[in-house]
PyMOL CGO cylinders between C-alpha atoms (Angstrom):
from pymol import cmd
from pymol.cgo import CYLINDER

trace = [
    CYLINDER, 0.01, -0.06, 0.12, 1.21, 3.30, -0.85, 0.3, 1, 1, 1, 1, 1, 1,
    CYLINDER, 1.21, 3.30, -0.85, 1.39, 6.62, 1.36, 0.3, 1, 1, 1, 1, 1, 1,
    CYLINDER, 1.39, 6.62, 1.36, -0.87, 8.56, -0.91, 0.3, 1, 1, 1, 1, 1, 1,
    CYLINDER, -0.87, 8.56, -0.91, -4.48, 8.52, -0.20, 0.3, 1, 1, 1, 1, 1, 1,
    CYLINDER, -4.48, 8.52, -0.20, -6.38, 6.41, -2.87, 0.3, 1, 1, 1, 1, 1, 1,
    CYLINDER, -6.38, 6.41, -2.87, -8.43, 8.31, -5.47, 0.3, 1, 1, 1, 1, 1, 1,
    CYLINDER, -8.43, 8.31, -5.47, -8.94, 5.65, -8.03, 0.3, 1, 1, 1, 1, 1, 1,
    CYLINDER, -8.94, 5.65, -8.03, -9.00, 1.85, -7.61, 0.3, 1, 1, 1, 1, 1, 1,
    CYLINDER, -9.00, 1.85, -7.61, -8.19, -0.48, -10.56, 0.3, 1, 1, 1, 1, 1, 1,
    CYLINDER, -8.19, -0.48, -10.56, -10.24, -3.57, -10.12, 0.3, 1, 1, 1, 1, 1, 1,
    CYLINDER, -10.24, -3.57, -10.12, -7.46, -6.09, -10.27, 0.3, 1, 1, 1, 1, 1, 1,
    CYLINDER, -7.46, -6.09, -10.27, -4.67, -7.60, -8.33, 0.3, 1, 1, 1, 1, 1, 1,
    CYLINDER, -4.67, -7.60, -8.33, -2.46, -7.52, -11.42, 0.3, 1, 1, 1, 1, 1, 1,
    CYLINDER, -2.46, -7.52, -11.42, 0.38, -5.15, -11.06, 0.3, 1, 1, 1, 1, 1, 1,
    CYLINDER, 0.38, -5.15, -11.06, 1.17, -5.31, -14.81, 0.3, 1, 1, 1, 1, 1, 1,
    CYLINDER, 1.17, -5.31, -14.81, -2.29, -3.70, -15.36, 0.3, 1, 1, 1, 1, 1, 1,
    CYLINDER, -2.29, -3.70, -15.36, -1.70, -1.05, -12.80, 0.3, 1, 1, 1, 1, 1, 1,
    CYLINDER, -1.70, -1.05, -12.80, 1.52, 0.07, -14.35, 0.3, 1, 1, 1, 1, 1, 1,
    CYLINDER, 1.52, 0.07, -14.35, -0.23, 0.37, -17.68, 0.3, 1, 1, 1, 1, 1, 1,
    CYLINDER, -0.23, 0.37, -17.68, -3.10, 2.32, -16.33, 0.3, 1, 1, 1, 1, 1, 1,
    CYLINDER, -3.10, 2.32, -16.33, -0.80, 4.78, -14.55, 0.3, 1, 1, 1, 1, 1, 1,
    CYLINDER, -0.80, 4.78, -14.55, 1.35, 5.21, -17.66, 0.3, 1, 1, 1, 1, 1, 1,
    CYLINDER, 1.35, 5.21, -17.66, -1.82, 5.89, -19.70, 0.3, 1, 1, 1, 1, 1, 1,
    CYLINDER, -1.82, 5.89, -19.70, -3.47, 8.35, -17.13, 0.3, 1, 1, 1, 1, 1, 1,
    CYLINDER, -3.47, 8.35, -17.13, -0.25, 10.34, -16.50, 0.3, 1, 1, 1, 1, 1, 1,
    CYLINDER, -0.25, 10.34, -16.50, -0.31, 12.43, -19.75, 0.3, 1, 1, 1, 1, 1, 1,
    CYLINDER, -0.31, 12.43, -19.75, -3.96, 13.22, -19.28, 0.3, 1, 1, 1, 1, 1, 1,
    CYLINDER, -3.96, 13.22, -19.28, -3.83, 13.96, -15.62, 0.3, 1, 1, 1, 1, 1, 1,
    CYLINDER, -3.83, 13.96, -15.62, -0.15, 15.36, -14.96, 0.3, 1, 1, 1, 1, 1, 1,
    CYLINDER, -0.15, 15.36, -14.96, -1.18, 16.61, -11.45, 0.3, 1, 1, 1, 1, 1, 1,
    CYLINDER, -1.18, 16.61, -11.45, -2.40, 13.30, -10.39, 0.3, 1, 1, 1, 1, 1, 1,
    CYLINDER, -2.40, 13.30, -10.39, -0.23, 11.50, -7.72, 0.3, 1, 1, 1, 1, 1, 1,
    CYLINDER, -0.23, 11.50, -7.72, 0.10, 8.09, -9.48, 0.3, 1, 1, 1, 1, 1, 1,
    CYLINDER, 0.10, 8.09, -9.48, 0.51, 6.47, -5.99, 0.3, 1, 1, 1, 1, 1, 1,
    CYLINDER, 0.51, 6.47, -5.99, -3.09, 7.46, -5.46, 0.3, 1, 1, 1, 1, 1, 1,
    CYLINDER, -3.09, 7.46, -5.46, -4.10, 5.04, -8.20, 0.3, 1, 1, 1, 1, 1, 1,
    CYLINDER, -4.10, 5.04, -8.20, -4.11, 1.63, -6.67, 0.3, 1, 1, 1, 1, 1, 1,
    CYLINDER, -4.11, 1.63, -6.67, -5.44, -1.98, -7.17, 0.3, 1, 1, 1, 1, 1, 1,
    CYLINDER, -5.44, -1.98, -7.17, -8.21, -3.69, -5.36, 0.3, 1, 1, 1, 1, 1, 1,
    CYLINDER, -8.21, -3.69, -5.36, -5.51, -5.94, -3.96, 0.3, 1, 1, 1, 1, 1, 1,
    CYLINDER, -5.51, -5.94, -3.96, -3.88, -2.94, -2.28, 0.3, 1, 1, 1, 1, 1, 1,
    CYLINDER, -3.88, -2.94, -2.28, -7.15, -2.26, -0.49, 0.3, 1, 1, 1, 1, 1, 1,
    CYLINDER, -7.15, -2.26, -0.49, -7.81, -5.76, 0.51, 0.3, 1, 1, 1, 1, 1, 1,
    CYLINDER, -7.81, -5.76, 0.51, -10.87, -6.15, -1.86, 0.3, 1, 1, 1, 1, 1, 1,
    CYLINDER, -10.87, -6.15, -1.86, -11.33, -9.66, -3.08, 0.3, 1, 1, 1, 1, 1, 1,
    CYLINDER, -11.33, -9.66, -3.08, -12.08, -10.38, -6.74, 0.3, 1, 1, 1, 1, 1, 1,
    CYLINDER, -12.08, -10.38, -6.74, -15.64, -10.76, -7.52, 0.3, 1, 1, 1, 1, 1, 1,
    CYLINDER, -15.64, -10.76, -7.52, -17.04, -13.77, -9.56, 0.3, 1, 1, 1, 1, 1, 1,
    CYLINDER, -17.04, -13.77, -9.56, -16.96, -12.89, -13.14, 0.3, 1, 1, 1, 1, 1, 1,
    CYLINDER, -16.96, -12.89, -13.14, -20.02, -14.65, -14.53, 0.3, 1, 1, 1, 1, 1, 1,
    CYLINDER, -20.02, -14.65, -14.53, -20.78, -12.30, -17.56, 0.3, 1, 1, 1, 1, 1, 1,
    CYLINDER, -20.78, -12.30, -17.56, -20.89, -13.58, -20.96, 0.3, 1, 1, 1, 1, 1, 1,
    CYLINDER, -20.89, -13.58, -20.96, -19.06, -10.63, -22.60, 0.3, 1, 1, 1, 1, 1, 1,
    CYLINDER, -19.06, -10.63, -22.60, -16.00, -8.58, -21.79, 0.3, 1, 1, 1, 1, 1, 1,
    CYLINDER, -16.00, -8.58, -21.79, -18.22, -5.45, -21.12, 0.3, 1, 1, 1, 1, 1, 1,
    CYLINDER, -18.22, -5.45, -21.12, -20.23, -7.33, -18.71, 0.3, 1, 1, 1, 1, 1, 1,
    CYLINDER, -20.23, -7.33, -18.71, -17.36, -8.70, -16.78, 0.3, 1, 1, 1, 1, 1, 1,
    CYLINDER, -17.36, -8.70, -16.78, -15.60, -5.29, -16.62, 0.3, 1, 1, 1, 1, 1, 1,
    CYLINDER, -15.60, -5.29, -16.62, -18.71, -3.71, -15.23, 0.3, 1, 1, 1, 1, 1, 1,
    CYLINDER, -18.71, -3.71, -15.23, -19.15, -6.54, -12.57, 0.3, 1, 1, 1, 1, 1, 1,
    CYLINDER, -19.15, -6.54, -12.57, -15.59, -6.03, -11.33, 0.3, 1, 1, 1, 1, 1, 1,
    CYLINDER, -15.59, -6.03, -11.33, -15.86, -2.22, -11.35, 0.3, 1, 1, 1, 1, 1, 1,
    CYLINDER, -15.86, -2.22, -11.35, -19.26, -2.17, -9.71, 0.3, 1, 1, 1, 1, 1, 1,
    CYLINDER, -19.26, -2.17, -9.71, -17.97, -4.49, -6.87, 0.3, 1, 1, 1, 1, 1, 1,
    CYLINDER, -17.97, -4.49, -6.87, -14.98, -2.39, -6.20, 0.3, 1, 1, 1, 1, 1, 1,
    CYLINDER, -14.98, -2.39, -6.20, -16.74, 0.88, -6.23, 0.3, 1, 1, 1, 1, 1, 1,
    CYLINDER, -16.74, 0.88, -6.23, -19.13, -0.43, -3.69, 0.3, 1, 1, 1, 1, 1, 1,
    CYLINDER, -19.13, -0.43, -3.69, -16.52, -1.84, -1.55, 0.3, 1, 1, 1, 1, 1, 1,
    CYLINDER, -16.52, -1.84, -1.55, -14.33, 1.15, -1.39, 0.3, 1, 1, 1, 1, 1, 1,
    CYLINDER, -14.33, 1.15, -1.39, -16.61, 4.17, -1.97, 0.3, 1, 1, 1, 1, 1, 1,
    CYLINDER, -16.61, 4.17, -1.97, -14.09, 5.18, -4.79, 0.3, 1, 1, 1, 1, 1, 1,
    CYLINDER, -14.09, 5.18, -4.79, -14.31, 5.51, -8.37, 0.3, 1, 1, 1, 1, 1, 1,
    CYLINDER, -14.31, 5.51, -8.37, -13.20, 2.19, -10.14, 0.3, 1, 1, 1, 1, 1, 1,
    CYLINDER, -13.20, 2.19, -10.14, -11.88, 1.21, -13.25, 0.3, 1, 1, 1, 1, 1, 1,
    CYLINDER, -11.88, 1.21, -13.25, -11.89, -2.37, -14.53, 0.3, 1, 1, 1, 1, 1, 1,
    CYLINDER, -11.89, -2.37, -14.53, -11.06, -4.14, -17.69, 0.3, 1, 1, 1, 1, 1, 1,
    CYLINDER, -11.06, -4.14, -17.69, -11.89, -7.50, -19.09, 0.3, 1, 1, 1, 1, 1, 1,
    CYLINDER, -11.89, -7.50, -19.09, -9.80, -8.70, -21.99, 0.3, 1, 1, 1, 1, 1, 1,
    CYLINDER, -9.80, -8.70, -21.99, -8.63, -11.63, -23.96, 0.3, 1, 1, 1, 1, 1, 1,
    CYLINDER, -8.63, -11.63, -23.96, -7.75, -13.27, -27.08, 0.3, 1, 1, 1, 1, 1, 1,
    CYLINDER, -7.75, -13.27, -27.08, -10.20, -13.92, -29.96, 0.3, 1, 1, 1, 1, 1, 1,
    CYLINDER, -10.20, -13.92, -29.96, -8.86, -16.34, -32.56, 0.3, 1, 1, 1, 1, 1, 1,
    CYLINDER, -8.86, -16.34, -32.56, -10.60, -16.27, -35.98, 0.3, 1, 1, 1, 1, 1, 1,
    CYLINDER, -10.60, -16.27, -35.98, -10.47, -19.98, -36.72, 0.3, 1, 1, 1, 1, 1, 1,
    CYLINDER, -10.47, -19.98, -36.72, -11.61, -20.82, -33.13, 0.3, 1, 1, 1, 1, 1, 1,
    CYLINDER, -11.61, -20.82, -33.13, -14.82, -18.77, -33.59, 0.3, 1, 1, 1, 1, 1, 1,
    CYLINDER, -14.82, -18.77, -33.59, -13.64, -16.02, -31.30, 0.3, 1, 1, 1, 1, 1, 1,
    CYLINDER, -13.64, -16.02, -31.30, -12.46, -18.20, -28.50, 0.3, 1, 1, 1, 1, 1, 1,
    CYLINDER, -12.46, -18.20, -28.50, -10.76, -18.44, -26.04, 0.3, 1, 1, 1, 1, 1, 1,
    CYLINDER, -10.76, -18.44, -26.04, -12.50, -15.10, -25.56, 0.3, 1, 1, 1, 1, 1, 1,
    CYLINDER, -12.50, -15.10, -25.56, -13.80, -14.45, -22.11, 0.3, 1, 1, 1, 1, 1, 1,
    CYLINDER, -13.80, -14.45, -22.11, -12.19, -17.70, -21.13, 0.3, 1, 1, 1, 1, 1, 1,
    CYLINDER, -12.19, -17.70, -21.13, -8.61, -16.70, -22.18, 0.3, 1, 1, 1, 1, 1, 1,
    CYLINDER, -8.61, -16.70, -22.18, -7.19, -16.40, -18.64, 0.3, 1, 1, 1, 1, 1, 1,
    CYLINDER, -7.19, -16.40, -18.64, -8.40, -20.09, -17.82, 0.3, 1, 1, 1, 1, 1, 1,
    CYLINDER, -8.40, -20.09, -17.82, -8.18, -21.62, -21.28, 0.3, 1, 1, 1, 1, 1, 1,
    CYLINDER, -8.18, -21.62, -21.28, -6.09, -24.46, -19.82, 0.3, 1, 1, 1, 1, 1, 1,
    CYLINDER, -6.09, -24.46, -19.82, -8.25, -25.04, -16.89, 0.3, 1, 1, 1, 1, 1, 1,
    CYLINDER, -8.25, -25.04, -16.89, -6.43, -23.02, -14.17, 0.3, 1, 1, 1, 1, 1, 1,
    CYLINDER, -6.43, -23.02, -14.17, -6.84, -19.26, -14.02, 0.3, 1, 1, 1, 1, 1, 1,
    CYLINDER, -6.84, -19.26, -14.02, -3.78, -17.23, -14.83, 0.3, 1, 1, 1, 1, 1, 1,
    CYLINDER, -3.78, -17.23, -14.83, -1.49, -20.10, -15.88, 0.3, 1, 1, 1, 1, 1, 1,
    CYLINDER, -1.49, -20.10, -15.88, 0.07, -18.23, -18.82, 0.3, 1, 1, 1, 1, 1, 1,
    CYLINDER, 0.07, -18.23, -18.82, 2.37, -21.09, -19.81, 0.3, 1, 1, 1, 1, 1, 1,
    CYLINDER, 2.37, -21.09, -19.81, -0.31, -23.78, -19.93, 0.3, 1, 1, 1, 1, 1, 1,
    CYLINDER, -0.31, -23.78, -19.93, -2.77, -21.41, -21.79, 0.3, 1, 1, 1, 1, 1, 1,
    CYLINDER, -2.77, -21.41, -21.79, -0.07, -20.71, -24.49, 0.3, 1, 1, 1, 1, 1, 1,
    CYLINDER, -0.07, -20.71, -24.49, 0.95, -24.38, -24.78, 0.3, 1, 1, 1, 1, 1, 1,
    CYLINDER, 0.95, -24.38, -24.78, -2.83, -25.41, -25.32, 0.3, 1, 1, 1, 1, 1, 1,
    CYLINDER, -2.83, -25.41, -25.32, -3.59, -22.66, -27.84, 0.3, 1, 1, 1, 1, 1, 1,
    CYLINDER, -3.59, -22.66, -27.84, -0.48, -23.42, -29.78, 0.3, 1, 1, 1, 1, 1, 1,
    CYLINDER, -0.48, -23.42, -29.78, -1.27, -27.27, -29.79, 0.3, 1, 1, 1, 1, 1, 1,
    CYLINDER, -1.27, -27.27, -29.79, -4.90, -26.43, -31.09, 0.3, 1, 1, 1, 1, 1, 1,
    CYLINDER, -4.90, -26.43, -31.09, -3.48, -24.33, -33.94, 0.3, 1, 1, 1, 1, 1, 1,
    CYLINDER, -3.48, -24.33, -33.94, -0.54, -26.74, -34.75, 0.3, 1, 1, 1, 1, 1, 1,
    CYLINDER, -0.54, -26.74, -34.75, -1.82, -27.55, -38.27, 0.3, 1, 1, 1, 1, 1, 1,
    CYLINDER, -1.82, -27.55, -38.27, -3.27, -24.04, -39.09, 0.3, 1, 1, 1, 1, 1, 1,
    CYLINDER, -3.27, -24.04, -39.09, -1.33, -22.48, -41.83, 0.3, 1, 1, 1, 1, 1, 1,
    CYLINDER, -1.33, -22.48, -41.83, -0.14, -18.84, -41.52, 0.3, 1, 1, 1, 1, 1, 1,
    CYLINDER, -0.14, -18.84, -41.52, -2.71, -17.33, -43.70, 0.3, 1, 1, 1, 1, 1, 1,
    CYLINDER, -2.71, -17.33, -43.70, -5.47, -18.53, -41.39, 0.3, 1, 1, 1, 1, 1, 1,
    CYLINDER, -5.47, -18.53, -41.39, -3.75, -17.58, -38.07, 0.3, 1, 1, 1, 1, 1, 1,
    CYLINDER, -3.75, -17.58, -38.07, -5.60, -14.26, -37.59, 0.3, 1, 1, 1, 1, 1, 1,
    CYLINDER, -5.60, -14.26, -37.59, -6.56, -13.18, -34.17, 0.3, 1, 1, 1, 1, 1, 1,
    CYLINDER, -6.56, -13.18, -34.17, -7.08, -10.08, -31.98, 0.3, 1, 1, 1, 1, 1, 1,
    CYLINDER, -7.08, -10.08, -31.98, -6.73, -8.91, -28.46, 0.3, 1, 1, 1, 1, 1, 1,
    CYLINDER, -6.73, -8.91, -28.46, -10.07, -7.35, -27.26, 0.3, 1, 1, 1, 1, 1, 1,
    CYLINDER, -10.07, -7.35, -27.26, -10.59, -5.24, -24.21, 0.3, 1, 1, 1, 1, 1, 1,
    CYLINDER, -10.59, -5.24, -24.21, -13.64, -3.63, -22.61, 0.3, 1, 1, 1, 1, 1, 1,
    CYLINDER, -13.64, -3.63, -22.61, -12.79, -0.99, -19.88, 0.3, 1, 1, 1, 1, 1, 1,
    CYLINDER, -12.79, -0.99, -19.88, -15.39, 0.21, -17.51, 0.3, 1, 1, 1, 1, 1, 1,
    CYLINDER, -15.39, 0.21, -17.51, -15.52, 3.20, -14.97, 0.3, 1, 1, 1, 1, 1, 1,
    CYLINDER, -15.52, 3.20, -14.97, -17.98, 2.92, -12.15, 0.3, 1, 1, 1, 1, 1, 1,
    CYLINDER, -17.98, 2.92, -12.15, -18.28, 5.61, -9.68, 0.3, 1, 1, 1, 1, 1, 1,
    CYLINDER, -18.28, 5.61, -9.68, -20.04, 5.63, -6.14, 0.3, 1, 1, 1, 1, 1, 1,
    CYLINDER, -20.04, 5.63, -6.14, -22.63, 7.99, -7.62, 0.3, 1, 1, 1, 1, 1, 1,
    CYLINDER, -22.63, 7.99, -7.62, -23.60, 5.49, -10.17, 0.3, 1, 1, 1, 1, 1, 1,
    CYLINDER, -23.60, 5.49, -10.17, -21.97, 6.76, -13.27, 0.3, 1, 1, 1, 1, 1, 1,
    CYLINDER, -21.97, 6.76, -13.27, -20.97, 3.97, -15.63, 0.3, 1, 1, 1, 1, 1, 1,
    CYLINDER, -20.97, 3.97, -15.63, -18.94, 4.12, -18.83, 0.3, 1, 1, 1, 1, 1, 1,
    CYLINDER, -18.94, 4.12, -18.83, -17.71, 1.47, -21.08, 0.3, 1, 1, 1, 1, 1, 1,
    CYLINDER, -17.71, 1.47, -21.08, -15.12, 1.76, -23.79, 0.3, 1, 1, 1, 1, 1, 1,
    CYLINDER, -15.12, 1.76, -23.79, -13.53, -0.77, -26.18, 0.3, 1, 1, 1, 1, 1, 1,
    CYLINDER, -13.53, -0.77, -26.18, -10.21, -1.45, -28.05, 0.3, 1, 1, 1, 1, 1, 1,
    CYLINDER, -10.21, -1.45, -28.05, -8.85, -4.13, -30.08, 0.3, 1, 1, 1, 1, 1, 1,
    CYLINDER, -8.85, -4.13, -30.08, -5.38, -5.17, -31.37, 0.3, 1, 1, 1, 1, 1, 1,
    CYLINDER, -5.38, -5.17, -31.37, -5.45, -7.07, -34.49, 0.3, 1, 1, 1, 1, 1, 1,
    CYLINDER, -5.45, -7.07, -34.49, -2.71, -9.53, -35.55, 0.3, 1, 1, 1, 1, 1, 1,
    CYLINDER, -2.71, -9.53, -35.55, -1.60, -12.87, -36.39, 0.3, 1, 1, 1, 1, 1, 1,
    CYLINDER, -1.60, -12.87, -36.39, -0.44, -15.72, -34.14, 0.3, 1, 1, 1, 1, 1, 1,
    CYLINDER, -0.44, -15.72, -34.14, 3.04, -16.98, -34.07, 0.3, 1, 1, 1, 1, 1, 1,
    CYLINDER, 3.04, -16.98, -34.07, 3.85, -20.59, -33.90, 0.3, 1, 1, 1, 1, 1, 1,
    CYLINDER, 3.85, -20.59, -33.90, 5.97, -20.43, -30.83, 0.3, 1, 1, 1, 1, 1, 1,
    CYLINDER, 5.97, -20.43, -30.83, 6.27, -17.94, -28.00, 0.3, 1, 1, 1, 1, 1, 1,
    CYLINDER, 6.27, -17.94, -28.00, 8.74, -15.08, -28.59, 0.3, 1, 1, 1, 1, 1, 1,
    CYLINDER, 8.74, -15.08, -28.59, 9.80, -12.20, -26.20, 0.3, 1, 1, 1, 1, 1, 1,
    CYLINDER, 9.80, -12.20, -26.20, 10.22, -11.58, -22.44, 0.3, 1, 1, 1, 1, 1, 1,
    CYLINDER, 10.22, -11.58, -22.44, 7.92, -8.56, -22.08, 0.3, 1, 1, 1, 1, 1, 1,
    CYLINDER, 7.92, -8.56, -22.08, 4.20, -8.40, -21.40, 0.3, 1, 1, 1, 1, 1, 1,
    CYLINDER, 4.20, -8.40, -21.40, 2.15, -11.26, -19.99, 0.3, 1, 1, 1, 1, 1, 1,
    CYLINDER, 2.15, -11.26, -19.99, -0.69, -13.53, -21.00, 0.3, 1, 1, 1, 1, 1, 1,
    CYLINDER, -0.69, -13.53, -21.00, -0.74, -14.26, -24.75, 0.3, 1, 1, 1, 1, 1, 1,
    CYLINDER, -0.74, -14.26, -24.75, 1.60, -11.35, -25.54, 0.3, 1, 1, 1, 1, 1, 1,
    CYLINDER, 1.60, -11.35, -25.54, 4.33, -13.76, -26.75, 0.3, 1, 1, 1, 1, 1, 1,
    CYLINDER, 4.33, -13.76, -26.75, 2.36, -15.18, -29.61, 0.3, 1, 1, 1, 1, 1, 1,
    CYLINDER, 2.36, -15.18, -29.61, 0.35, -12.19, -31.04, 0.3, 1, 1, 1, 1, 1, 1,
    CYLINDER, 0.35, -12.19, -31.04, 2.14, -10.37, -33.88, 0.3, 1, 1, 1, 1, 1, 1,
    CYLINDER, 2.14, -10.37, -33.88, 0.44, -7.01, -34.52, 0.3, 1, 1, 1, 1, 1, 1,
    CYLINDER, 0.44, -7.01, -34.52, -0.53, -6.26, -38.10, 0.3, 1, 1, 1, 1, 1, 1,
    CYLINDER, -0.53, -6.26, -38.10, 2.36, -4.46, -39.83, 0.3, 1, 1, 1, 1, 1, 1,
    CYLINDER, 2.36, -4.46, -39.83, 4.99, -5.60, -37.51, 0.3, 1, 1, 1, 1, 1, 1,
    CYLINDER, 4.99, -5.60, -37.51, 7.22, -8.80, -37.40, 0.3, 1, 1, 1, 1, 1, 1,
    CYLINDER, 7.22, -8.80, -37.40, 7.60, -8.76, -33.44, 0.3, 1, 1, 1, 1, 1, 1,
    CYLINDER, 7.60, -8.76, -33.44, 5.22, -10.20, -30.98, 0.3, 1, 1, 1, 1, 1, 1,
    CYLINDER, 5.22, -10.20, -30.98, 3.64, -8.04, -28.38, 0.3, 1, 1, 1, 1, 1, 1,
    CYLINDER, 3.64, -8.04, -28.38, 6.09, -9.38, -25.78, 0.3, 1, 1, 1, 1, 1, 1,
    CYLINDER, 6.09, -9.38, -25.78, 8.99, -8.26, -28.06, 0.3, 1, 1, 1, 1, 1, 1,
    CYLINDER, 8.99, -8.26, -28.06, 7.70, -4.64, -27.88, 0.3, 1, 1, 1, 1, 1, 1,
    CYLINDER, 7.70, -4.64, -27.88, 9.01, -2.17, -25.45, 0.3, 1, 1, 1, 1, 1, 1,
    CYLINDER, 9.01, -2.17, -25.45, 6.42, -1.25, -22.87, 0.3, 1, 1, 1, 1, 1, 1,
    CYLINDER, 6.42, -1.25, -22.87, 5.70, 2.16, -24.41, 0.3, 1, 1, 1, 1, 1, 1,
    CYLINDER, 5.70, 2.16, -24.41, 5.32, 0.64, -27.91, 0.3, 1, 1, 1, 1, 1, 1,
    CYLINDER, 5.32, 0.64, -27.91, 2.72, -1.88, -26.64, 0.3, 1, 1, 1, 1, 1, 1,
    CYLINDER, 2.72, -1.88, -26.64, 0.82, 0.78, -24.71, 0.3, 1, 1, 1, 1, 1, 1,
    CYLINDER, 0.82, 0.78, -24.71, 0.66, 2.96, -27.88, 0.3, 1, 1, 1, 1, 1, 1,
    CYLINDER, 0.66, 2.96, -27.88, -1.21, 0.14, -29.75, 0.3, 1, 1, 1, 1, 1, 1,
    CYLINDER, -1.21, 0.14, -29.75, -2.56, -2.17, -27.40, 0.3, 1, 1, 1, 1, 1, 1,
    CYLINDER, -2.56, -2.17, -27.40, -6.24, -3.13, -26.98, 0.3, 1, 1, 1, 1, 1, 1,
    CYLINDER, -6.24, -3.13, -26.98, -6.07, -2.21, -23.28, 0.3, 1, 1, 1, 1, 1, 1,
    CYLINDER, -6.07, -2.21, -23.28, -4.33, 1.06, -24.18, 0.3, 1, 1, 1, 1, 1, 1,
    CYLINDER, -4.33, 1.06, -24.18, -7.03, 1.95, -26.48, 0.3, 1, 1, 1, 1, 1, 1,
    CYLINDER, -7.03, 1.95, -26.48, -9.70, 1.22, -24.24, 0.3, 1, 1, 1, 1, 1, 1,
    CYLINDER, -9.70, 1.22, -24.24, -8.27, 2.96, -21.24, 0.3, 1, 1, 1, 1, 1, 1,
    CYLINDER, -8.27, 2.96, -21.24, -7.38, 6.02, -23.39, 0.3, 1, 1, 1, 1, 1, 1,
    CYLINDER, -7.38, 6.02, -23.39, -11.07, 6.26, -24.59, 0.3, 1, 1, 1, 1, 1, 1,
    CYLINDER, -11.07, 6.26, -24.59, -11.94, 6.06, -20.82, 0.3, 1, 1, 1, 1, 1, 1,
    CYLINDER, -11.94, 6.06, -20.82, -9.73, 8.80, -19.61, 0.3, 1, 1, 1, 1, 1, 1,
    CYLINDER, -9.73, 8.80, -19.61, -12.25, 11.62, -20.22, 0.3, 1, 1, 1, 1, 1, 1,
    CYLINDER, -12.25, 11.62, -20.22, -14.79, 10.05, -18.06, 0.3, 1, 1, 1, 1, 1, 1,
    CYLINDER, -14.79, 10.05, -18.06, -11.99, 9.26, -15.39, 0.3, 1, 1, 1, 1, 1, 1,
    CYLINDER, -11.99, 9.26, -15.39, -11.02, 12.93, -15.36, 0.3, 1, 1, 1, 1, 1, 1,
    CYLINDER, -11.02, 12.93, -15.36, -14.65, 13.97, -14.84, 0.3, 1, 1, 1, 1, 1, 1,
    CYLINDER, -14.65, 13.97, -14.84, -14.96, 11.52, -11.99, 0.3, 1, 1, 1, 1, 1, 1,
    CYLINDER, -14.96, 11.52, -11.99, -11.86, 12.85, -10.34, 0.3, 1, 1, 1, 1, 1, 1,
    CYLINDER, -11.86, 12.85, -10.34, -12.70, 16.23, -10.60, 0.3, 1, 1, 1, 1, 1, 1,
    CYLINDER, -12.70, 16.23, -10.60, -16.21, 15.92, -9.49, 0.3, 1, 1, 1, 1, 1, 1,
]
cmd.load_cgo(trace, "trace")
């Protein structure tokens, strides 16, 4: 927990996502103490059950739960990988595709095994993100972003997390895990959704 009084809560226990949100918010809110942007984990708020059937529904479930528990504006995202030849799967099940939530290695291995015989021309996929802001006053805003690319046949790169090592953005030859953090934030699905949400966050913090 930081020394700054919390002003905005990111509804996650994932420190990677917190770093991304702080980096995205800083240009729009240069006067904001970034230590005041914290995670639900920092405040001891447990993860709610995500039983929505879309990314937007799950993002709202998380943001509502955290805003209710903390009395602070809450931002949440739900994101995942949608593979064309799998009909959009893993989709909302991306984090637990191999059966255990958050096992990135197992998820990647299973996905690549499922696509082992799929030629390059048919390995299209996209990262999809829905980001939600919920305030204690009941304001709710949802924005979306997508990063389109193709899937590599093996993981590459040491940056990022999740499926970053296998998605190659269109127009590039590197996977998302081979991009520098600022490069990834500039084009990522989460970056797009969070940046679109910034005006609503600014209004909430200035209210």
